[in-house]
C-alpha positions in Angstrom: 22.7 111.4 -98.2 20.1 113.0 -95.9 20.9 114.7 -92.6 19.0 114.8 -89.4 19.0 116.1 -85.8 17.2 114.2 -83.1 16.3 116.9 -80.5 15.8 115.3 -77.1 15.9 116.3 -73.4 13.7 116.4 -70.3 10.2 118.0 -70.6 10.4 121.8 -70.5 14.0 122.0 -71.4 13.3 124.1 -74.5 13.4 121.6 -77.4 10.7 123.3 -79.4 12.2 126.7 -78.8 15.5 125.4 -80.0 13.9 124.0 -83.2 12.0 127.2 -84.0 15.1 129.4 -83.3 17.3 127.1 -85.5 14.7 127.2 -88.2 14.6 131.1 -88.1 18.4 131.3 -88.2 18.7 129.0 -91.1 16.0 130.8 -93.0 17.9 134.1 -92.4 21.2 132.7 -93.7 19.5 130.9 -96.7 19.9 127.4 -95.5 16.9 125.0 -95.8 15.8 122.9 -92.8 12.6 121.0 -92.2 11.3 120.6 -88.7 9.4 117.4 -87.8 7.0 117.1 -84.9 7.3 113.8 -83.1 5.4 114.9 -80.0 1.8 113.7 -80.2 0.9 116.0 -77.2 2.2 119.2 -78.9 -0.4 121.9 -79.7 1.4 125.1 -80.6 4.3 125.5 -83.0 6.5 128.5 -83.8 7.8 126.8 -86.9 6.3 125.3 -90.1 5.7 121.6 -89.4 7.1 119.5 -92.2 5.9 116.2 -90.8 3.5 115.7 -87.9 3.0 112.5 -85.9 -0.5 113.8 -85.0 -1.5 113.0 -88.6 -0.7 109.4 -87.8 -2.1 109.0 -84.2 -3.9 111.3 -81.9 -3.0 111.5 -78.2 -6.5 112.5 -77.2 -8.1 109.6 -79.2 -5.7 107.1 -77.5 -6.6 108.4 -74.1 -10.3 108.3 -74.8 -10.4 104.9 -76.5 -7.9 103.0 -74.3 -8.6 104.8 -71.1 -4.9 105.7 -70.6 -3.4 108.7 -68.8 -1.3 111.3 -70.7 2.1 109.5 -70.2 0.7 106.0 -71.0 -1.1 107.3 -74.1 2.1 109.1 -75.3 4.1 105.9 -75.0 1.4 104.1 -76.9 1.6 106.7 -79.7 5.4 106.4 -79.9 5.1 102.6 -80.1 2.5 103.1 -82.8 5.0 105.3 -84.7 7.6 102.5 -84.4 5.1 100.0 -85.9 4.5 102.5 -88.8 8.2 102.9 -89.8 7.7 101.1 -93.1 4.3 102.7 -93.8 3.6 106.3 -92.7 7.2 107.2 -91.9 8.5 106.0 -95.3 5.7 107.7 -97.2 6.6 111.0 -95.4 10.3 110.7 -95.9 9.8 110.0 -99.6 8.7 113.7 -99.9 12.3 114.8 -99.3 15.4 114.7 -101.5 18.5 112.8 -100.6 20.3 116.0 -99.4 17.5 117.4 -97.3 18.0 118.3 -93.6 15.4 117.2 -91.0 15.1 118.3 -87.4 13.0 115.9 -85.2 11.4 117.7 -82.3 10.9 114.8 -79.8 8.7 114.4 -76.7 10.2 115.0 -73.2 9.4 111.6 -71.7 12.9 110.6 -70.4 12.3 106.8 -70.9 12.1 107.3 -74.6 15.9 108.1 -74.8 17.1 106.1 -71.7 15.8 102.6 -71.9 12.7 102.2 -74.2 13.9 101.3 -77.7 11.4 103.4 -79.7 13.8 106.2 -80.6 16.7 103.9 -81.1 14.7 101.9 -83.6 13.5 105.1 -85.3 17.1 106.3 -85.7 18.1 102.9 -87.1 15.4 103.2 -89.7 16.6 106.7 -90.6 20.1 105.4 -91.1 18.8 102.6 -93.3 17.2 105.4 -95.4 20.6 106.9 -95.8 20.4 109.7 -93.2 23.3 110.8 -91.1 21.9 111.5 -87.6 23.1 113.5 -84.6 21.5 113.8 -81.2 21.0 117.2 -79.7 20.4 116.9 -76.0 19.0 120.0 -74.2 19.5 120.5 -70.5 17.8 123.3 -68.6 20.4 125.8 -67.1 18.8 125.2 -63.7 20.9 122.0 -63.6 24.0 124.1 -63.1 22.8 125.8 -59.9 23.6 122.9 -57.7 26.2 120.1 -58.0 23.7 117.3 -57.3 21.4 118.6 -60.1 24.4 118.9 -62.3 25.4 115.3 -61.7 21.8 114.2 -62.3 21.5 116.1 -65.6 24.8 114.7 -66.9 23.8 111.1 -66.0 20.6 111.5 -67.9 22.5 112.8 -70.9 25.0 110.0 -70.7 22.2 107.4 -70.5 20.8 108.8 -73.7 24.2 108.7 -75.3 24.7 105.0 -74.5 21.2 104.1 -75.5 21.2 105.8 -78.9 24.8 105.3 -79.9 25.0 108.4 -82.0 27.1 111.6 -82.3 25.9 113.6 -79.3 25.9 117.3 -78.6 24.9 118.7 -75.2 23.4 122.2 -75.0 22.5 124.2 -71.9 19.2 126.0 -72.6 17.3 128.9 -70.9 20.5 130.6 -69.8 18.6 133.9 -69.9 16.4 132.7 -67.1 19.3 131.8 -64.8 19.3 134.4 -62.0 22.6 133.6 -60.3 25.3 133.3 -62.9 28.2 133.5 -60.5 29.0 129.8 -60.6 28.6 129.2 -64.3 32.3 128.6 -64.9 32.3 125.9 -62.2 30.1 123.8 -64.4 31.0 124.9 -67.9 34.7 124.2 -67.3 34.5 121.9 -64.3 37.5 121.5 -62.0 37.2 118.0 -60.5 38.5 118.8 -57.0 36.1 121.7 -56.6 33.1 119.8 -57.6 34.1 116.8 -55.5 34.5 118.9 -52.4 31.0 120.5 -53.0 29.5 117.1 -53.6 31.1 115.5 -50.5 29.6 118.3 -48.4 26.1 117.3 -49.5 26.6 113.5 -49.2 27.5 111.3 -46.3 31.1 110.0 -45.9 30.2 106.5 -47.0 29.5 107.9 -50.5 33.0 109.3 -51.0 34.2 106.7 -53.5 31.0 106.9 -55.5 31.2 110.7 -55.5 34.8 110.6 -56.8 33.9 108.2 -59.6 30.9 110.3 -60.6 32.9 113.5 -60.7 35.6 111.9 -62.8 33.1 110.6 -65.3 31.3 114.0 -65.5 34.4 116.0 -66.0 35.3 113.9 -69.0 32.0 114.9 -70.6 31.6 118.1 -72.7 28.5 119.8 -71.4 28.0 122.6 -73.8 29.1 123.6 -77.4 28.8 127.2 -78.3 29.2 126.7 -82.0 26.1 124.5 -82.2 25.5 124.3 -85.9 29.1 124.0 -86.8 29.6 121.2 -84.3 26.5 119.3 -85.6 27.6 119.7 -89.2 30.9 118.0 -88.3 29.1 115.1 -86.5 26.8 114.3 -89.5 29.4 115.2 -92.2 27.0 117.8 -93.7 28.0 118.8 -97.2 31.0 116.5 -97.5 29.4 114.6 -100.4 28.5 117.8 -102.3 30.1 118.6 -105.6 33.0 121.0 -105.5 32.0 124.3 -107.0 34.7 125.8 -109.3 34.3 129.2 -110.7 34.6 129.7 -114.4 37.9 131.4 -115.3 35.9 134.0 -117.3 34.1 135.0 -114.0 37.5 135.8 -112.4 39.5 137.3 -115.2 36.9 138.4 -117.8 36.8 137.5 -121.4 40.2 138.4 -123.0 38.8 138.2 -126.6 
């Protein structure tokens, strides 16, 4: 049984920083994790790259040969990855043991995890290879500075949740860059009536019913988990199939003879 995190979220939300920080933490506590780069546009890494999509397809080559812009070329690269599931992807995955833990650092194009099936098919392939997979969705803390941004971020996360159909952890990133922290509790532990009143002030009266429905749905979502690794371990059942370790009696009580 293998284990995997699919790290997604809008461009600039801190996905690569999360991956490098998680890698450093696990290295410190003696836990092995392998970080995989699935972003063909990435150039700088603060973690050792275990697998790299750029070895399969180059964004610059696609842009040059097909005359595509950056976004179109990236989508072509991801579709090329999908076409290579049984070739390059399988060859790379064969380098890891059944109990290895992989972190997939994904591109920030929102269509990849909202309506384009590339990542969904990639996840299905991982599951066929006996991986338990969890989605880690990063959302920039700037989304909790305004109720309309908050609703927008939650809808994006919910769309990814529905599209990928996986255990799903939402994480607020870049909290250190948030200048005004006075309203954090309003969004971390949302009170429906307070959010609804704030939203109604920004929207016309004809949107009242829609606003109420949106607020009710958002308040049923869990936006942030503080115990990130522990929560993810539960989602992917990490370690549940490991052998139980029993100490030798001689280790506890010594040799009586």
